[in-house]
BALOBA-1460 file (C-alpha; in Angstrom, 3 decimals):
// residues 324
<rec num="1" residu="m" x="-3.923" y="-21.516" z="-9.526"/>
<rec num="2" residu="k" x="-4.191" y="-18.898" z="-12.441"/>
<rec num="3" residu="i" x="-7.423" y="-16.742" z="-13.272"/>
<rec num="4" residu="s" x="-7.523" y="-14.364" z="-16.029"/>
<rec num="5" residu="v" x="-9.984" y="-11.886" z="-16.272"/>
<rec num="6" residu="t" x="-10.453" y="-8.485" z="-18.315"/>
<rec num="7" residu="d" x="-10.988" y="-5.084" z="-16.705"/>
<rec num="8" residu="k" x="-13.821" y="-3.669" z="-18.932"/>
<rec num="9" residu="h" x="-13.179" y="-0.138" z="-18.883"/>
<rec num="10" residu="g" x="-12.163" y="-0.295" z="-15.176"/>
<rec num="11" residu="s" x="-15.459" y="-1.916" z="-14.243"/>
<rec num="12" residu="g" x="-15.745" y="-5.647" z="-14.461"/>
<rec num="13" residu="i" x="-12.791" y="-6.630" z="-12.431"/>
<rec num="14" residu="i" x="-14.794" y="-7.747" z="-9.700"/>
<rec num="15" residu="k" x="-17.760" y="-9.689" z="-11.295"/>
<rec num="16" residu="e" x="-15.115" y="-11.815" z="-13.366"/>
<rec num="17" residu="f" x="-12.960" y="-12.463" z="-10.785"/>
<rec num="18" residu="a" x="-16.696" y="-13.737" z="-8.691"/>
<rec num="19" residu="a" x="-17.329" y="-15.967" z="-11.676"/>
<rec num="20" residu="a" x="-13.870" y="-17.119" z="-11.596"/>
<rec num="21" residu="l" x="-13.961" y="-18.248" z="-8.120"/>
<rec num="22" residu="g" x="-17.645" y="-19.810" z="-8.801"/>
<rec num="23" residu="t" x="-19.583" y="-17.208" z="-6.806"/>
<rec num="24" residu="k" x="-21.858" y="-14.494" z="-7.592"/>
<rec num="25" residu="m" x="-22.202" y="-10.614" z="-6.369"/>
<rec num="26" residu="t" x="-24.567" y="-9.699" z="-3.787"/>
<rec num="27" residu="g" x="-25.204" y="-5.914" z="-4.620"/>
<rec num="28" residu="h" x="-21.885" y="-4.463" z="-5.197"/>
<rec num="29" residu="y" x="-19.908" y="-6.893" z="-3.081"/>
<rec num="30" residu="l" x="-18.378" y="-10.264" z="-3.835"/>
<rec num="31" residu="y" x="-17.727" y="-12.717" z="-0.758"/>
<rec num="32" residu="i" x="-15.415" y="-15.126" z="-0.792"/>
<rec num="33" residu="p" x="-17.074" y="-18.644" z="-0.520"/>
<rec num="34" residu="k" x="-15.856" y="-20.439" z="2.512"/>
<rec num="35" residu="n" x="-14.088" y="-23.455" z="0.524"/>
<rec num="36" residu="k" x="-12.004" y="-20.656" z="-0.943"/>
<rec num="37" residu="g" x="-11.267" y="-18.412" z="2.019"/>
<rec num="38" residu="e" x="-12.941" y="-15.517" z="4.034"/>
<rec num="39" residu="g" x="-14.068" y="-11.925" z="3.263"/>
<rec num="40" residu="f" x="-15.078" y="-9.714" z="0.752"/>
<rec num="41" residu="i" x="-14.087" y="-7.354" z="-2.045"/>
<rec num="42" residu="t" x="-16.347" y="-4.058" z="-2.918"/>
<rec num="43" residu="g" x="-16.133" y="-1.358" z="-5.371"/>
<rec num="44" residu="f" x="-17.515" y="1.761" z="-6.623"/>
<rec num="45" residu="s" x="-17.148" y="3.681" z="-9.721"/>
<rec num="46" residu="w" x="-17.826" y="7.457" z="-10.625"/>
<rec num="47" residu="n" x="-17.835" y="10.252" z="-13.076"/>
<rec num="48" residu="d" x="-17.894" y="7.555" z="-16.123"/>
<rec num="49" residu="n" x="-14.930" y="5.414" z="-14.680"/>
<rec num="50" residu="q" x="-12.497" y="8.331" z="-14.341"/>
<rec num="51" residu="l" x="-12.412" y="7.666" z="-10.786"/>
<rec num="52" residu="r" x="-12.913" y="4.272" z="-9.259"/>
<rec num="53" residu="m" x="-12.116" y="2.503" z="-5.921"/>
<rec num="54" residu="m" x="-12.037" y="-0.997" z="-4.660"/>
<rec num="55" residu="l" x="-11.920" y="-2.453" z="-1.233"/>
<rec num="56" residu="r" x="-10.176" y="-5.575" z="-0.285"/>
<rec num="57" residu="n" x="-10.780" y="-7.055" z="2.999"/>
<rec num="58" residu="y" x="-9.782" y="-11.082" z="2.361"/>
<rec num="59" residu="h" x="-7.779" y="-13.925" z="2.448"/>
<rec num="60" residu="l" x="-7.616" y="-17.057" z="-0.036"/>
<rec num="61" residu="n" x="-6.783" y="-20.687" z="0.794"/>
<rec num="62" residu="e" x="-5.320" y="-21.426" z="-2.270"/>
<rec num="63" residu="e" x="-2.189" y="-19.255" z="-4.042"/>
<rec num="64" residu="i" x="-3.763" y="-17.375" z="-6.968"/>
<rec num="65" residu="v" x="-2.245" y="-15.262" z="-9.933"/>
<rec num="66" residu="l" x="-4.756" y="-12.426" z="-11.091"/>
<rec num="67" residu="e" x="-3.489" y="-11.938" z="-14.587"/>
<rec num="68" residu="r" x="-5.467" y="-8.894" z="-15.866"/>
<rec num="69" residu="t" x="-6.172" y="-7.481" z="-19.138"/>
<rec num="70" residu="n" x="-7.136" y="-3.757" z="-19.562"/>
<rec num="71" residu="e" x="-9.683" y="-2.458" z="-21.854"/>
<rec num="72" residu="f" x="-9.923" y="1.025" z="-21.422"/>
<rec num="73" residu="a" x="-10.802" y="4.146" z="-23.921"/>
<rec num="74" residu="e" x="-8.080" y="5.170" z="-25.833"/>
<rec num="75" residu="d" x="-7.869" y="8.444" z="-24.166"/>
<rec num="76" residu="q" x="-7.947" y="6.746" z="-20.523"/>
<rec num="77" residu="d" x="-4.523" y="6.691" z="-19.006"/>
<rec num="78" residu="d" x="-5.007" y="5.992" z="-15.151"/>
<rec num="79" residu="i" x="-2.728" y="6.390" z="-12.387"/>
<rec num="80" residu="i" x="-3.183" y="4.188" z="-9.447"/>
<rec num="81" residu="f" x="-3.223" y="4.677" z="-5.796"/>
<rec num="82" residu="i" x="-3.086" y="1.387" z="-3.799"/>
<rec num="83" residu="l" x="-3.103" y="1.246" z="0.217"/>
<rec num="84" residu="n" x="-1.664" y="-1.856" z="1.754"/>
<rec num="85" residu="g" x="-2.771" y="-3.217" z="4.771"/>
<rec num="86" residu="i" x="-4.942" y="-0.103" z="5.808"/>
<rec num="87" residu="f" x="-7.747" y="-2.601" z="7.472"/>
<rec num="88" residu="p" x="-7.529" y="-4.542" z="10.772"/>
<rec num="89" residu="k" x="-6.840" y="-7.747" z="11.081"/>
<rec num="90" residu="p" x="-9.764" y="-9.771" z="12.240"/>
<rec num="91" residu="l" x="-9.350" y="-10.875" z="15.630"/>
<rec num="92" residu="s" x="-11.496" y="-13.879" z="15.300"/>
<rec num="93" residu="n" x="-9.565" y="-15.565" z="12.614"/>
<rec num="94" residu="e" x="-8.447" y="-18.806" z="13.972"/>
<rec num="95" residu="k" x="-5.760" y="-19.350" z="11.019"/>
<rec num="96" residu="i" x="-2.545" y="-18.052" z="11.286"/>
<rec num="97" residu="l" x="-2.275" y="-15.360" z="8.417"/>
<rec num="98" residu="f" x="0.366" y="-13.160" z="7.036"/>
<rec num="99" residu="a" x="-0.747" y="-9.227" z="6.704"/>
<rec num="100" residu="e" x="0.428" y="-7.206" z="3.466"/>
<rec num="101" residu="k" x="3.042" y="-5.131" z="4.527"/>
<rec num="102" residu="p" x="1.426" y="-1.414" z="5.077"/>
<rec num="103" residu="g" x="2.395" y="1.344" z="2.808"/>
<rec num="104" residu="v" x="0.993" y="3.303" z="-0.106"/>
<rec num="105" residu="t" x="2.486" y="2.709" z="-3.927"/>
<rec num="106" residu="i" x="1.336" y="5.404" z="-6.700"/>
<rec num="107" residu="c" x="1.958" y="3.701" z="-10.290"/>
<rec num="108" residu="r" x="0.716" y="3.774" z="-13.752"/>
<rec num="109" residu="q" x="-2.148" y="1.188" z="-14.794"/>
<rec num="110" residu="s" x="0.492" y="-0.547" z="-16.678"/>
<rec num="111" residu="v" x="2.756" y="-1.521" z="-13.743"/>
<rec num="112" residu="t" x="-0.252" y="-3.551" z="-11.899"/>
<rec num="113" residu="s" x="-0.961" y="-6.027" z="-14.880"/>
<rec num="114" residu="v" x="-0.022" y="-9.123" z="-13.194"/>
<rec num="115" residu="v" x="-1.112" y="-9.353" z="-9.420"/>
<rec num="116" residu="e" x="-0.104" y="-12.148" z="-7.203"/>
<rec num="117" residu="m" x="-2.293" y="-13.441" z="-4.388"/>
<rec num="118" residu="p" x="0.026" y="-15.713" z="-1.937"/>
<rec num="119" residu="s" x="-2.132" y="-18.291" z="0.120"/>
<rec num="120" residu="n" x="-3.009" y="-17.676" z="3.888"/>
<rec num="121" residu="t" x="-2.406" y="-13.738" z="3.176"/>
<rec num="122" residu="f" x="-4.843" y="-11.511" z="4.330"/>
<rec num="123" residu="f" x="-5.345" y="-8.320" z="1.833"/>
<rec num="124" residu="r" x="-6.596" y="-5.265" z="3.482"/>
<rec num="125" residu="s" x="-6.080" y="-2.522" z="1.019"/>
<rec num="126" residu="i" x="-7.804" y="-0.068" z="-1.017"/>
<rec num="127" residu="v" x="-7.006" y="0.393" z="-4.452"/>
<rec num="128" residu="i" x="-8.010" y="3.945" z="-5.972"/>
<rec num="129" residu="a" x="-7.787" y="4.619" z="-9.868"/>
<rec num="130" residu="v" x="-8.053" y="7.791" z="-11.317"/>
<rec num="131" residu="s" x="-7.609" y="9.214" z="-15.081"/>
<rec num="132" residu="k" x="-4.917" y="11.811" z="-15.704"/>
<rec num="133" residu="k" x="-7.530" y="13.677" z="-16.786"/>
<rec num="134" residu="h" x="-9.725" y="13.864" z="-13.494"/>
<rec num="135" residu="l" x="-6.439" y="13.650" z="-11.037"/>
<rec num="136" residu="h" x="-5.648" y="17.098" z="-12.938"/>
<rec num="137" residu="q" x="-8.897" y="18.454" z="-11.923"/>
<rec num="138" residu="l" x="-8.233" y="17.610" z="-8.667"/>
<rec num="139" residu="f" x="-4.394" y="18.779" z="-7.745"/>
<rec num="140" residu="g" x="-3.767" y="20.354" z="-11.144"/>
<rec num="141" residu="n" x="-3.155" y="23.516" z="-9.433"/>
<rec num="142" residu="v" x="-0.306" y="21.889" z="-6.698"/>
<rec num="143" residu="d" x="3.019" y="23.353" z="-7.504"/>
<rec num="144" residu="h" x="5.320" y="20.424" z="-6.645"/>
<rec num="145" residu="p" x="7.882" y="18.574" z="-8.962"/>
<rec num="146" residu="l" x="6.976" y="15.191" z="-7.605"/>
<rec num="147" residu="v" x="3.138" y="16.141" z="-7.992"/>
<rec num="148" residu="e" x="3.691" y="17.504" z="-11.831"/>
<rec num="149" residu="s" x="5.728" y="14.507" z="-12.803"/>
<rec num="150" residu="i" x="2.974" y="12.229" z="-11.683"/>
<rec num="151" residu="l" x="-0.071" y="14.161" z="-13.419"/>
<rec num="152" residu="n" x="1.798" y="14.159" z="-16.736"/>
<rec num="153" residu="a" x="3.906" y="10.853" z="-16.646"/>
<rec num="154" residu="n" x="3.697" y="9.127" z="-20.050"/>
<rec num="155" residu="d" x="6.326" y="6.461" z="-18.991"/>
<rec num="156" residu="n" x="6.450" y="4.062" z="-15.940"/>
<rec num="157" residu="f" x="6.973" y="5.341" z="-12.710"/>
<rec num="158" residu="a" x="6.476" y="4.129" z="-8.876"/>
<rec num="159" residu="f" x="6.136" y="6.279" z="-5.763"/>
<rec num="160" residu="d" x="5.900" y="4.630" z="-2.405"/>
<rec num="161" residu="t" x="5.014" y="6.557" z="0.995"/>
<rec num="162" residu="i" x="3.418" y="5.803" z="4.396"/>
<rec num="163" residu="l" x="0.128" y="4.946" z="5.763"/>
<rec num="164" residu="t" x="-1.105" y="7.617" z="8.173"/>
<rec num="165" residu="a" x="-3.173" y="7.735" z="11.177"/>
<rec num="166" residu="e" x="-5.786" y="9.904" z="9.235"/>
<rec num="167" residu="m" x="-5.614" y="7.241" z="6.287"/>
<rec num="168" residu="i" x="-6.483" y="4.578" z="8.597"/>
<rec num="169" residu="k" x="-9.031" y="6.577" z="10.336"/>
<rec num="170" residu="t" x="-10.834" y="7.019" z="6.833"/>
<rec num="171" residu="a" x="-10.371" y="3.677" z="5.921"/>
<rec num="172" residu="g" x="-12.384" y="2.629" z="8.783"/>
<rec num="173" residu="e" x="-14.808" y="4.823" z="8.335"/>
<rec num="174" residu="l" x="-15.517" y="3.366" z="4.896"/>
<rec num="175" residu="l" x="-15.679" y="0.120" z="6.200"/>
<rec num="176" residu="n" x="-17.439" y="0.688" z="9.482"/>
<rec num="177" residu="t" x="-20.046" y="3.462" z="9.024"/>
<rec num="178" residu="f" x="-23.475" y="2.761" z="8.410"/>
<rec num="179" residu="i" x="-24.954" y="5.045" z="5.366"/>
<rec num="180" residu="p" x="-28.259" y="4.191" z="3.723"/>
<rec num="181" residu="e" x="-27.892" y="2.840" z="0.242"/>
<rec num="182" residu="s" x="-29.180" y="6.105" z="-1.380"/>
<rec num="183" residu="i" x="-26.286" y="7.894" z="-0.306"/>
<rec num="184" residu="e" x="-23.833" y="5.187" z="-0.078"/>
<rec num="185" residu="s" x="-21.844" y="6.107" z="-3.036"/>
<rec num="186" residu="r" x="-21.576" y="9.671" z="-2.382"/>
<rec num="187" residu="f" x="-20.169" y="9.121" z="0.726"/>
<rec num="188" residu="s" x="-17.556" y="6.473" z="-0.542"/>
<rec num="189" residu="k" x="-16.508" y="9.213" z="-3.171"/>
<rec num="190" residu="l" x="-16.088" y="11.705" z="-0.663"/>
<rec num="191" residu="k" x="-13.779" y="9.606" z="1.690"/>
<rec num="192" residu="c" x="-11.834" y="8.247" z="-1.677"/>
<rec num="193" residu="e" x="-11.128" y="11.638" z="-2.166"/>
<rec num="194" residu="e" x="-10.162" y="12.436" z="0.928"/>
<rec num="195" residu="l" x="-7.617" y="9.293" z="0.702"/>
<rec num="196" residu="l" x="-5.990" y="11.068" z="-2.143"/>
<rec num="197" residu="c" x="-5.494" y="14.417" z="-0.384"/>
<rec num="198" residu="y" x="-3.662" y="12.429" z="2.607"/>
<rec num="199" residu="i" x="-1.127" y="11.050" z="-0.092"/>
<rec num="200" residu="f" x="-0.648" y="14.208" z="-1.912"/>
<rec num="201" residu="g" x="-0.442" y="16.059" z="1.305"/>
<rec num="202" residu="l" x="2.797" y="13.733" z="1.934"/>
<rec num="203" residu="l" x="4.207" y="14.029" z="-1.213"/>
<rec num="204" residu="v" x="4.065" y="17.393" z="-1.423"/>
<rec num="205" residu="q" x="6.610" y="17.626" z="2.141"/>
<rec num="206" residu="r" x="8.993" y="15.479" z="0.202"/>
<rec num="207" residu="d" x="12.227" y="17.329" z="-1.349"/>
<rec num="208" residu="s" x="11.811" y="18.857" z="-4.829"/>
<rec num="209" residu="f" x="14.501" y="16.866" z="-7.378"/>
<rec num="210" residu="p" x="14.112" y="15.804" z="-10.932"/>
<rec num="211" residu="t" x="12.562" y="12.416" z="-11.313"/>
<rec num="212" residu="s" x="13.549" y="9.927" z="-13.855"/>
<rec num="213" residu="t" x="11.642" y="7.374" z="-15.849"/>
<rec num="214" residu="l" x="11.717" y="3.416" z="-14.401"/>
<rec num="215" residu="h" x="11.771" y="0.600" z="-16.334"/>
<rec num="216" residu="i" x="9.607" y="-2.387" z="-15.223"/>
<rec num="217" residu="a" x="12.567" y="-4.462" z="-14.522"/>
<rec num="218" residu="d" x="14.123" y="-1.452" z="-12.222"/>
<rec num="219" residu="i" x="10.818" y="-1.261" z="-10.299"/>
<rec num="220" residu="k" x="10.459" y="-4.765" z="-9.484"/>
<rec num="221" residu="s" x="14.200" y="-4.707" z="-8.094"/>
<rec num="222" residu="i" x="13.518" y="-1.972" z="-6.203"/>
<rec num="223" residu="y" x="10.606" y="-3.278" z="-4.455"/>
<rec num="224" residu="a" x="12.248" y="-6.219" z="-3.697"/>
<rec num="225" residu="i" x="14.927" y="-4.313" z="-1.887"/>
<rec num="226" residu="k" x="12.012" y="-2.844" z="-0.245"/>
<rec num="227" residu="l" x="10.554" y="-6.387" z="1.097"/>
<rec num="228" residu="q" x="14.224" y="-7.540" z="2.057"/>
<rec num="229" residu="l" x="14.704" y="-4.579" z="4.214"/>
<rec num="230" residu="q" x="10.950" y="-5.078" z="5.834"/>
<rec num="231" residu="n" x="11.573" y="-8.517" z="6.172"/>
<rec num="232" residu="n" x="15.196" y="-8.326" z="8.011"/>
<rec num="233" residu="l" x="14.998" y="-5.467" z="10.752"/>
<rec num="234" residu="d" x="17.166" y="-7.275" z="13.057"/>
<rec num="235" residu="g" x="20.431" y="-5.827" z="11.436"/>
<rec num="236" residu="a" x="21.418" y="-2.721" z="9.223"/>
<rec num="237" residu="p" x="21.259" y="-3.501" z="5.565"/>
<rec num="238" residu="n" x="24.245" y="-4.086" z="3.216"/>
<rec num="239" residu="i" x="23.657" y="-1.521" z="0.796"/>
<rec num="240" residu="s" x="26.636" y="-2.624" z="-1.958"/>
<rec num="241" residu="l" x="25.436" y="-6.371" z="-1.647"/>
<rec num="242" residu="l" x="21.631" y="-5.024" z="-2.231"/>
<rec num="243" residu="a" x="22.895" y="-3.292" z="-5.279"/>
<rec num="244" residu="k" x="24.708" y="-6.271" z="-6.500"/>
<rec num="245" residu="e" x="21.361" y="-8.610" z="-5.975"/>
<rec num="246" residu="a" x="19.434" y="-5.669" z="-7.691"/>
<rec num="247" residu="g" x="21.846" y="-5.820" z="-10.668"/>
<rec num="248" residu="m" x="22.520" y="-1.965" z="-10.538"/>
<rec num="249" residu="s" x="25.253" y="0.242" z="-9.432"/>
<rec num="250" residu="e" x="25.279" y="1.311" z="-6.147"/>
<rec num="251" residu="p" x="24.737" y="4.732" z="-7.247"/>
<rec num="252" residu="k" x="21.714" y="4.090" z="-9.838"/>
<rec num="253" residu="m" x="20.416" y="1.996" z="-6.821"/>
<rec num="254" residu="r" x="20.454" y="4.646" z="-3.851"/>
<rec num="255" residu="k" x="19.164" y="6.962" z="-6.856"/>
<rec num="256" residu="i" x="16.253" y="5.020" z="-7.633"/>
<rec num="257" residu="f" x="15.424" y="4.371" z="-4.030"/>
<rec num="258" residu="k" x="15.091" y="7.797" z="-2.686"/>
<rec num="259" residu="q" x="13.000" y="8.812" z="-5.721"/>
<rec num="260" residu="t" x="10.802" y="5.944" z="-5.331"/>
<rec num="261" residu="f" x="10.475" y="6.063" z="-1.251"/>
<rec num="262" residu="g" x="11.061" y="9.759" z="-0.810"/>
<rec num="263" residu="k" x="13.967" y="8.266" z="1.901"/>
<rec num="264" residu="g" x="17.559" y="6.790" z="1.334"/>
<rec num="265" residu="v" x="18.044" y="3.268" z="2.144"/>
<rec num="266" residu="f" x="19.236" y="3.198" z="5.510"/>
<rec num="267" residu="e" x="16.659" y="5.709" z="6.549"/>
<rec num="268" residu="y" x="14.010" y="3.696" z="5.554"/>
<rec num="269" residu="f" x="15.214" y="0.721" z="6.879"/>
<rec num="270" residu="q" x="15.599" y="2.264" z="10.071"/>
<rec num="271" residu="s" x="11.866" y="4.032" z="10.024"/>
<rec num="272" residu="n" x="10.282" y="0.690" z="9.397"/>
<rec num="273" residu="r" x="12.356" y="-0.845" z="11.879"/>
<rec num="274" residu="m" x="10.904" y="1.702" z="14.650"/>
<rec num="275" residu="n" x="7.373" y="1.408" z="13.210"/>
<rec num="276" residu="e" x="7.932" y="-2.375" z="13.816"/>
<rec num="277" residu="a" x="9.345" y="-1.453" z="17.481"/>
<rec num="278" residu="a" x="6.247" y="0.584" z="18.071"/>
<rec num="279" residu="r" x="3.795" y="-2.182" z="17.088"/>
<rec num="280" residu="l" x="5.525" y="-4.979" z="19.320"/>
<rec num="281" residu="l" x="5.162" y="-2.467" z="22.282"/>
<rec num="282" residu="r" x="1.410" y="-1.585" z="21.022"/>
<rec num="283" residu="e" x="-0.141" y="-5.060" z="20.241"/>
<rec num="284" residu="q" x="2.349" y="-7.552" z="21.337"/>
<rec num="285" residu="h" x="2.876" y="-5.712" z="24.799"/>
<rec num="286" residu="l" x="6.416" y="-6.705" z="24.982"/>
<rec num="287" residu="t" x="8.692" y="-5.007" z="27.119"/>
<rec num="288" residu="v" x="11.296" y="-2.556" z="25.682"/>
<rec num="289" residu="s" x="14.391" y="-4.757" z="26.295"/>
<rec num="290" residu="e" x="12.558" y="-7.774" z="24.676"/>
<rec num="291" residu="v" x="11.632" y="-5.458" z="21.720"/>
<rec num="292" residu="g" x="15.154" y="-3.568" z="21.166"/>
<rec num="293" residu="y" x="16.570" y="-6.999" z="21.370"/>
<rec num="294" residu="q" x="14.266" y="-8.784" z="18.976"/>
<rec num="295" residu="l" x="15.417" y="-5.797" z="16.567"/>
<rec num="296" residu="g" x="18.911" y="-6.295" z="16.457"/>
<rec num="297" residu="f" x="19.740" y="-3.653" z="19.080"/>
<rec num="298" residu="t" x="22.578" y="-4.649" z="21.753"/>
<rec num="299" residu="n" x="22.863" y="-1.187" z="23.364"/>
<rec num="300" residu="l" x="19.165" y="-0.346" z="24.804"/>
<rec num="301" residu="s" x="19.833" y="3.199" z="25.452"/>
<rec num="302" residu="h" x="21.045" y="3.508" z="21.660"/>
<rec num="303" residu="f" x="17.566" y="1.842" z="20.977"/>
<rec num="304" residu="s" x="15.744" y="4.254" z="23.074"/>
<rec num="305" residu="r" x="17.328" y="7.560" z="21.265"/>
<rec num="306" residu="v" x="16.712" y="5.925" z="18.054"/>
<rec num="307" residu="f" x="13.023" y="5.347" z="18.780"/>
<rec num="308" residu="e" x="12.165" y="8.739" z="20.380"/>
<rec num="309" residu="e" x="14.051" y="10.296" z="17.250"/>
<rec num="310" residu="h" x="11.328" y="8.392" z="14.891"/>
<rec num="311" residu="i" x="8.303" y="7.859" z="17.061"/>
<rec num="312" residu="g" x="8.447" y="11.254" z="19.005"/>
<rec num="313" residu="m" x="8.858" y="9.387" z="22.737"/>
<rec num="314" residu="k" x="10.901" y="7.167" z="24.398"/>
<rec num="315" residu="p" x="9.730" y="3.364" z="23.866"/>
<rec num="316" residu="k" x="8.810" y="3.119" z="27.816"/>
<rec num="317" residu="k" x="6.300" y="5.978" z="27.862"/>
<rec num="318" residu="y" x="4.920" y="4.685" z="24.461"/>
<rec num="319" residu="s" x="4.452" y="1.279" z="25.945"/>
<rec num="320" residu="s" x="2.773" y="2.867" z="28.903"/>
<rec num="321" residu="n" x="0.266" y="4.949" z="26.676"/>
<rec num="322" residu="n" x="-0.644" y="1.787" z="25.087"/>
<rec num="323" residu="a" x="-0.898" y="-0.469" z="27.663"/>
<rec num="324" residu="l" x="-4.242" y="-2.473" z="28.312"/>
């Protein structure tokens, strides 16, 4: 199913999405009709649409392609921060749902013009849109090449970083704290800016090196590589094959990957692998050997060493600390 909506100066997309689904807004909430799925979308706007935030916590029964047309003022050039997989998945849902891969993507508005919404996927994200003018007011005094490249970008780019415990905690406060309606917008704005501070706090920890403009095709290719790495955590990646499938030379692929994700391909793969190991120990309560073998390790001592390097403690201790 294809839905076309117009984002009227950054404030109309939720209302138009509601109309396309055959429902209406309740306050500033769009509740997904039961025949379409489950959950809600809500949003806020501040400073004459210079800062906006949308919370998505829902799934759809039918695959939808949302084609968005932006109608902004001529001088408004927004930077988008997408925090995927930031809300917990409802335990009461009996359907088998796929979850968005957790992470934070930063890009220009133009990179997000078409959004695919696969069926039976739970969207648990926060999307923040900030005009470059407002972003300069917030972070213009930060002296770091990566921050400067975001603030001054005139061409397409994409940067990606991890979700942190602090971001997840703040998102939970947005979702679960009862705030009187009269100050709800103010509270949400503070939490929105708090999330931005956490994101920029991670960006300034990256190595300083020159960044280059990316074509949309390169951004799509590098994110396809990211998805392939995340979906195949039981074996080391073949970097030359990944580059070939992306239609890039290996040096170009390595450069763009590190620029986008802040890590080399194998380092990124191993980090995701250990985060998945921690999740399996914490949420699925598998044994250390079950997790190690599931993720492709034949030597459990090696698995234990790698886990400790990334997570900060041995998997057996991590498992004990997170036992029911």
